[in-house]
Phi, psi and omega in degrees: 000131184250130179258143176246132180277139177271133181291140180309320181290335173286323174296319178297314181300316180294319181292324178290327180287321173298319179295318178302320186290340185268346181279149180287154177292143177248134174286147179234158177301134174235150180299152173228098176075180182280164179288142186222123175058023183091003183253135175257137180251142180222160175227144186205158170236122181239123178051037176085004178247131176285136176228122176253139181233143168243127185242121188280139171245016178285128177300341180277344180227065180293132174083010182280124180232137172244126180245142170236128186270160177300342183266002173102351180282148178248161167221130176262127184238126181226149170294131180208070184295349179268004177260115182293152181307135176148180178253139184241087181296338179266017181283170183215156179232126180216160176202126182059235173267012178261131176217141176221145173287137175219160175268095182274136178247139179233139172261011179102335177236340188220144174252159181227120186246114174295143173214153172250184183300320177298315176301315186292325174296318178297315179292323178300332177296326180253335183076015175209167179208157169242156177226162176212131178238132179168186001287139175239112184051043178083002181220165179262136173265133186240158173201171173216170179208144177240135182232112175300131176069028188309316183293322175296323181292316180297315180299321176296317181292328173293313175308317184293318183291323179292323178294338182257023173086011180259189178275000000 
């Protein structure tokens, strides 16, 4: 009878495959529909919550992402490296003659602005919005964004969350 030695790398591969089979599956971002007005759409489930995203490829709004959660809330996310990490409870979101106070959160390179359906409708009327976070060293940091096809983008995000069992 002849015995064959198993190579260490084969043992390692078998152990890793066994371990991988016991770990829970993780959802990954998947595409949702075709690109529209330069926006790419994805859907994802994070900790049991549906998140649909529109990601801008427009050079005038690099890094602009609109997220809609399954509960119907939106988040506008923009690159804002000049806004230090923190929460800005005196922030604002505005479009045309509409302005509302919001709690803007910054991770040091990106800001997250909460919005609801009313806010998104107001922004959709002009297709652009402005934001302000502060005070930062005694002043408010401001920015703005324009989104081509904004109403169509918001409509697609609403369809996405509904298709995934949300509002």
